[in-house]
C-alpha positions as CSV (number, residue, x, y, z in Angstrom):
1,M,0.0,0.0,0.0
2,K,1.4,3.4,-1.0
3,G,-0.8,5.5,1.2
4,I,-4.3,6.3,2.2
5,V,-6.5,9.2,1.1
6,I,-9.7,9.9,3.0
7,G,-12.4,12.3,1.7
8,H,-14.2,14.2,4.4
9,G,-16.4,17.2,4.9
10,T,-14.4,20.2,5.9
11,D,-16.5,21.3,8.9
12,T,-15.3,18.5,11.2
13,M,-12.2,17.3,9.4
14,H,-9.9,18.6,12.1
15,H,-11.8,16.5,14.6
16,T,-11.5,13.4,12.6
17,A,-7.8,14.1,11.8
18,A,-7.2,14.4,15.5
19,I,-8.9,11.1,16.6
20,L,-7.3,9.2,13.7
21,S,-3.9,10.4,15.0
22,F,-4.6,8.7,18.3
23,M,-6.5,5.6,17.1
24,V,-4.0,4.8,14.3
25,Q,-0.4,5.2,15.6
26,N,2.9,4.4,14.0
27,S,1.4,4.1,10.5
28,P,4.0,3.0,7.9
29,V,2.3,5.1,5.2
30,P,0.8,8.5,4.7
31,I,-2.8,9.0,5.8
32,V,-4.1,12.0,4.0
33,M,-7.5,13.7,4.7
34,V,-8.9,15.9,2.0
35,G,-12.0,17.8,1.2
36,S,-13.2,20.9,-0.6
37,Q,-14.6,24.3,0.4
38,R,-16.4,24.8,-2.8
39,S,-18.4,22.1,-4.7
40,S,-17.0,20.6,-7.9
41,D,-19.7,22.2,-10.0
42,R,-18.4,25.7,-9.3
43,P,-15.6,27.3,-11.4
44,S,-13.7,28.2,-8.2
45,S,-13.9,24.7,-6.8
46,D,-10.8,23.5,-5.0
47,A,-11.9,19.8,-5.1
48,A,-9.8,18.6,-8.0
49,L,-6.6,20.3,-7.0
50,N,-6.9,19.2,-3.4
51,L,-7.5,15.6,-4.6
52,M,-4.4,15.7,-6.9
53,H,-2.3,17.1,-4.1
54,S,-3.5,14.5,-1.6
55,V,-3.0,11.6,-4.0
56,K,0.5,12.7,-4.8
57,T,1.2,12.9,-1.1
58,A,-0.1,9.5,-0.4
59,A,1.7,7.9,-3.3
60,E,5.1,9.7,-3.2
61,S,5.6,11.4,0.1
62,D,7.8,9.9,2.8
63,I,5.7,11.5,5.5
64,A,4.0,8.7,7.4
65,E,1.5,10.7,9.5
66,V,-2.1,11.6,9.6
67,M,-2.4,14.9,7.7
68,V,-4.9,17.3,6.3
69,C,-4.2,18.4,2.7
70,M,-5.9,21.6,1.6
71,F,-5.2,24.9,-0.2
72,G,-2.2,26.9,1.1
73,P,-3.0,30.4,-0.3
74,T,-6.4,31.3,-1.7
75,S,-4.9,31.0,-5.3
76,D,-4.2,27.7,-7.1
77,V,-0.5,27.6,-6.3
78,Y,0.1,24.9,-3.8
79,G,-1.5,22.9,-0.9
80,L,-0.3,22.5,2.6
81,L,0.1,19.3,4.6
82,H,-1.0,20.0,8.2
83,R,-0.3,17.6,11.1
84,G,-3.6,16.1,12.1
85,T,-3.4,17.3,15.7
86,R,-2.3,20.9,15.1
87,V,-4.7,21.9,12.3
88,R,-8.0,23.8,12.5
89,K,-10.6,25.2,10.1
90,M,-10.3,28.9,10.5
91,H,-12.6,30.5,7.8
92,S,-16.2,29.7,6.8
93,S,-15.6,30.1,3.0
94,Y,-11.9,30.7,2.1
95,R,-10.3,27.8,0.2
96,S,-7.3,28.3,2.4
97,T,-9.4,27.7,5.5
98,F,-7.2,25.1,7.2
99,R,-4.2,26.5,9.2
100,T,-1.6,24.9,11.4
101,I,-2.0,26.5,14.9
102,G,0.9,27.2,17.2
103,D,3.3,25.5,14.8
104,I,4.2,25.3,11.1
105,P,2.8,22.9,8.5
106,I,4.7,19.7,7.7
107,A,5.1,20.4,4.0
108,M,4.0,22.2,0.8
109,V,2.7,20.1,-2.1
110,S,2.0,21.0,-5.7
111,R,1.2,18.8,-8.7
112,D,5.0,18.5,-9.3
113,T,6.8,18.6,-6.0
114,I,6.5,18.0,-2.2
115,T,8.6,20.4,-0.2
116,P,9.0,19.6,3.5
117,L,8.9,22.7,5.8
118,R,10.3,20.7,8.8
119,Q,12.2,17.5,9.4
120,D,10.7,16.1,12.6
121,Y,8.0,14.1,10.9
122,K,7.6,10.3,10.9
123,R,9.0,8.6,7.8
124,R,7.5,6.0,5.5
125,R,8.4,2.4,6.3
126,E,8.2,-0.9,4.6
127,D,6.8,-2.9,7.5
128,N,3.2,-3.2,8.6
129,K,3.6,-2.6,12.3
130,V,0.8,-0.2,12.8
131,L,-0.9,0.2,16.2
132,I,-4.7,0.5,16.0
133,N,-6.7,1.2,19.1
134,T,-10.2,2.5,18.5
135,A,-11.6,2.5,22.1
136,F,-13.5,5.7,22.7
137,E,-15.6,7.1,25.5
138,E,-18.5,9.1,24.2
139,K,-19.5,10.7,27.5
140,V,-17.1,13.6,27.1
141,S,-18.0,17.2,26.5
142,I,-16.3,20.4,25.5
143,V,-17.5,23.7,27.2
144,Y,-16.5,27.2,26.0
145,Y,-16.5,29.5,29.0
146,Y,-18.3,32.8,28.7
147,P,-19.0,35.7,31.1
148,N,-21.8,35.0,33.5
149,M,-21.8,31.2,32.8
150,K,-23.9,29.4,35.4
151,P,-22.6,26.4,37.3
152,D,-25.6,24.3,36.1
153,I,-23.7,23.8,32.8
154,I,-21.1,21.8,34.6
155,D,-23.6,20.2,37.0
156,S,-25.8,19.0,34.1
157,L,-22.8,17.1,32.7
158,I,-22.0,15.5,36.0
159,D,-25.7,14.6,36.6
160,N,-25.8,12.9,33.2
161,E,-22.7,10.9,34.1
162,Y,-20.3,12.4,31.7
163,R,-16.8,11.1,32.4
164,G,-14.7,13.9,31.0
165,I,-15.0,17.7,30.4
166,I,-12.7,19.9,28.3
167,I,-13.0,23.6,29.2
168,A,-11.9,26.3,26.7
169,G,-11.1,29.0,29.2
170,T,-10.4,32.7,28.9
171,G,-6.9,34.2,29.0
172,L,-4.3,31.7,30.4
173,G,-7.1,29.2,31.2
174,H,-9.7,30.7,33.5
175,V,-13.4,30.6,34.5
176,N,-15.3,32.6,37.0
177,K,-15.5,31.7,40.7
178,P,-19.3,30.8,40.7
179,L,-18.2,27.6,38.8
180,Y,-15.9,26.5,41.6
181,P,-18.4,24.4,43.5
182,S,-19.3,22.5,40.4
183,L,-15.7,21.9,39.5
184,K,-15.2,20.6,43.1
185,R,-18.2,18.3,42.6
186,A,-16.7,17.1,39.3
187,Q,-13.5,16.2,41.2
188,E,-15.5,14.3,43.8
189,K,-17.4,12.4,41.1
190,N,-14.1,11.4,39.4
191,V,-14.9,13.4,36.3
192,A,-11.7,14.3,34.3
193,V,-11.6,18.0,33.7
194,F,-8.9,19.6,31.5
195,M,-8.3,23.2,30.7
196,T,-7.5,24.6,27.2
197,V,-7.5,28.2,26.0
198,Q,-10.0,29.9,23.7
199,T,-7.1,31.9,22.1
200,L,-6.0,28.7,20.3
201,W,-2.4,30.1,20.1
202,G,-0.4,29.8,23.3
203,Y,-0.3,27.6,26.4
204,V,-2.5,27.1,29.5
205,Q,-0.7,28.7,32.4
206,M,-2.9,28.3,35.4
207,Y,-0.1,28.9,38.0
208,V,0.2,32.7,37.1
209,Y,-2.9,34.0,38.9
210,D,-4.9,32.9,42.0
211,T,-7.8,31.9,39.8
212,G,-5.8,29.3,38.0
213,R,-4.2,27.9,41.1
214,D,-7.5,27.7,42.8
215,M,-8.9,25.7,39.9
216,M,-6.0,23.3,39.9
217,E,-6.7,22.6,43.6
218,L,-10.3,21.8,42.5
219,G,-8.9,19.1,40.1
220,V,-8.8,21.0,36.8
221,I,-5.7,19.9,34.9
222,P,-3.8,22.4,32.6
223,G,-3.8,21.0,29.0
224,A,-0.5,22.7,27.8
225,N,-1.2,23.8,24.2
226,L,-3.7,21.2,23.2
227,L,-6.2,22.7,20.9
228,P,-9.7,22.5,22.4
229,E,-11.1,20.1,19.8
230,V,-8.0,18.0,19.9
231,A,-8.1,17.8,23.7
232,Y,-11.8,16.8,23.4
233,M,-11.0,13.9,21.0
234,K,-8.0,12.8,22.9
235,L,-9.9,12.8,26.2
236,G,-12.6,10.5,24.7
237,W,-9.8,8.2,23.5
238,A,-7.9,8.3,26.8
239,L,-11.0,7.4,28.8
240,G,-11.6,4.6,26.4
241,Q,-8.3,3.1,27.6
242,T,-8.7,3.4,31.3
243,N,-10.9,4.5,34.2
244,D,-7.9,5.4,36.3
245,L,-7.8,9.2,36.3
246,A,-4.1,9.3,37.1
247,K,-3.5,7.3,34.0
248,V,-5.9,9.5,32.0
249,R,-3.9,12.5,33.0
250,E,-0.6,10.8,32.0
251,I,-2.1,9.9,28.6
252,M,-3.5,13.4,28.0
253,L,-0.2,15.1,28.9
254,T,2.1,12.7,27.0
255,P,2.5,13.7,23.3
256,I,1.5,11.0,20.9
257,A,1.2,12.7,17.6
258,G,2.6,16.2,18.0
259,E,-0.5,17.5,19.8
260,I,1.6,19.0,22.5
261,T,4.8,20.9,21.6
262,E,7.6,22.1,23.9
263,R,7.4,25.6,22.5
264,E,5.6,27.7,19.9
265,P,8.0,28.7,17.1
266,S,8.4,32.4,16.4
267,N,6.7,32.0,13.0
268,G,3.9,29.8,14.4
269,Y,1.7,32.8,15.2
270,L,1.0,35.0,12.2
271,V,-2.2,37.0,12.1
272,F,-2.3,39.8,9.5
273,Q,-4.4,42.7,10.9
274,G,-5.7,44.6,7.9
275,G,-5.5,48.4,7.8
276,I,-2.0,48.7,9.4
277,P,0.3,50.3,6.9
278,E,3.2,47.8,7.1
279,V,0.9,44.9,6.9
280,E,-0.9,46.3,3.9
281,E,2.4,47.0,2.2
282,F,3.5,43.4,2.8
283,I,0.2,41.9,1.6
284,S,0.2,44.0,-1.6
285,K,3.4,42.4,-2.7
286,Y,1.9,38.9,-2.7
287,R,-1.9,39.2,-3.1
288,K,-2.9,38.6,-6.7
C-alpha cells in the first residue's frame, strides 16, 4: 500500500484528523485527509486540485503521519500538509481555511513537488507494524467558558454521568468563581476536567494567577497547548483506555502525535491585521 486518502467534509475534518492520529499510531504510510470548500460544479472549486495534491502525497511522500491536505494560499498555487493534531478550520468560506495552529505545517505540495517545511515528521516504512486502538468514551463534552456562565452547565454534565470535560477558558485558562463548587463536585465524582485556551495560540498557564491555582486545587488539569477540539477527541480516547484518572492524566499530557509541543515557534503565530500600513504593504506584494 502506497498510502491512504480519506475524503471528508471540511466542517469537522480537524476533529477526525485528531482522533485518527490517536487511534492509528505508527502508520508506515501517509494517511491524508482531504475535502473541498467549494463544490466541484463551481468554477472556483478546490476539489480537483486538493485531490491531486492528496493523491501525490499518499503515493510519493515519505511523511507517514495523519495529515490534512488543503489549499495553502487562496490561489491555485500549492497545498499545505498539516499535522492532524495541530490543524484547525479557520474560515467559513476561504479555500485556504485550514491552518496549522501554534506550529508550522509539515510540507507544501504541488502537482509536481512535495517540499518539507520541517524535518521532525515520521518517515514512511516498509513494515506493517501499525498500532490500532479505537476504544473511545462518548460521554465527554467540551465547554467554552463565557462571562456569566452558570454552574448548572457543569452540573448537568455531572448529573448525566459524563466522564470527561474539556473547558476552553479565557486568558491563560480561567473561568469565574461561581463555577468553583461545580468543579469541586466534578472532582468528587471522578470526572476528568482539563483546561485549554480559547485563544488557540499559546499555552494554558494556570499557575500565574490565583484563579488558575484555585482551579488546579479543584482538580482542573492544565492542558498545555492542546487545541480544544484535539483535547476533546484525545480525552474521549484516553477514557476509552482506562478508568484510572491518574493514567488518563498521563495519557493526556504525554504527546503521541505532535498534539503538545515544547514551545511555539516564532513563526507559528501570524495574524495579519488589515489596515495597518506595514501589513498592507506586505500583503500588496503577494496578493494577486
